[in-house]
C-alpha positions as CSV (number, residue, x, y, z in Angstrom):
1,X,-58.7,48.6,41.0
2,X,-55.0,48.5,40.0
3,X,-53.3,45.2,40.6
4,X,-49.7,46.2,39.7
5,X,-48.0,49.6,39.7
6,X,-45.5,51.0,37.3
7,X,-42.9,51.0,40.1
8,X,-43.5,47.2,40.5
9,X,-43.0,46.6,36.8
10,X,-39.8,48.7,36.9
11,X,-38.6,46.6,39.9
12,X,-39.3,43.3,38.1
13,X,-37.6,44.6,35.0
14,X,-34.6,45.6,37.1
15,X,-34.4,42.1,38.7
16,X,-34.7,40.5,35.3
17,X,-32.0,42.9,34.0
18,X,-34.3,44.2,31.3
19,X,-34.0,47.7,29.9
20,X,-37.5,48.9,29.1
21,X,-38.5,52.1,27.3
22,X,-41.3,54.3,28.7
23,X,-43.8,52.9,26.2
24,X,-42.8,49.3,27.1
25,X,-43.3,50.1,30.8
26,X,-46.7,51.5,30.2
27,X,-47.7,48.5,28.0
28,X,-46.4,45.9,30.4
29,X,-48.1,47.6,33.3
30,X,-51.4,47.4,31.5
31,X,-50.9,43.8,30.3
32,X,-49.8,42.5,33.7
33,X,-52.7,44.3,35.4
34,X,-55.1,42.6,33.0
35,X,-53.5,39.2,33.7
36,X,-53.7,39.7,37.5
37,X,-57.3,40.8,37.1
38,X,-58.1,37.6,35.2
39,X,-56.4,35.5,37.9
40,X,-58.6,37.2,40.5
41,X,-61.6,36.2,38.5
42,X,-60.3,32.6,38.4
43,X,-59.8,32.6,42.2
44,X,-63.6,33.2,42.6
45,X,-64.4,29.8,41.0
46,X,-65.3,26.8,43.2
47,X,-62.7,24.2,42.4
48,X,-63.2,21.9,45.3
49,X,-64.2,18.9,43.2
50,X,-61.6,19.4,40.5
51,X,-58.6,17.1,40.6
52,X,-55.2,18.8,40.2
53,X,-53.5,18.2,36.8
54,X,-50.2,18.9,35.3
55,X,-51.4,19.2,31.8
56,X,-54.7,20.0,30.1
57,X,-54.3,17.4,27.3
58,X,-53.8,13.7,27.8
59,X,-50.2,12.6,27.8
60,X,-49.1,9.4,26.1
61,X,-45.7,7.8,26.6
62,X,-43.9,7.7,23.3
63,X,-41.0,5.6,24.8
64,X,-40.8,2.0,24.0
65,X,-40.4,-0.7,26.7
66,X,-36.9,-1.7,27.5
67,X,-36.0,-5.0,26.0
68,X,-32.9,-6.9,27.0
69,X,-30.8,-7.7,23.9
70,X,-27.3,-8.9,23.4
71,X,-24.8,-6.0,23.4
72,X,-21.6,-5.4,21.5
73,X,-18.7,-7.6,22.6
74,X,-16.0,-5.7,24.5
75,X,-13.3,-6.6,22.1
76,X,-15.4,-5.4,19.1
77,X,-16.1,-2.1,20.9
78,X,-12.4,-1.6,21.6
79,X,-11.2,-2.7,18.2
80,X,-11.3,0.8,16.7
81,X,-10.3,2.7,19.8
82,X,-7.6,5.2,19.1
83,X,-6.0,4.5,22.5
84,X,-6.8,1.8,24.9
85,X,-5.5,0.4,28.1
86,X,-6.4,-3.2,28.8
87,X,-10.2,-3.5,28.6
88,X,-10.8,0.3,28.7
89,X,-10.8,3.3,26.4
90,X,-8.0,5.6,27.3
91,X,-8.9,9.3,27.0
92,X,-6.9,12.5,27.5
93,X,-6.9,13.9,31.1
94,X,-9.3,16.8,31.4
95,X,-9.1,17.6,35.1
96,X,-6.1,19.4,36.4
97,X,-4.6,18.8,39.9
């Protein structure tokens, strides 16, 4: 049984603003039909006892823990500022009225 028609492939291509040749349309129709057929096969599986996951491989955090450390003194940070106003960096205006 056909899961997707050539007209549906053409509609999706139009929505995605893709120009497809005749060979590409035929190839995509066959490929998408096979994918949808496989999904139908997967839908027949009993997954009641399977926990939902977001990834198939274990994820490990590569981020380090935050550690409070002394930061740069304000005067040291502003020492090389090309333009400053008091205790702040002065930058060119980028938003127009």
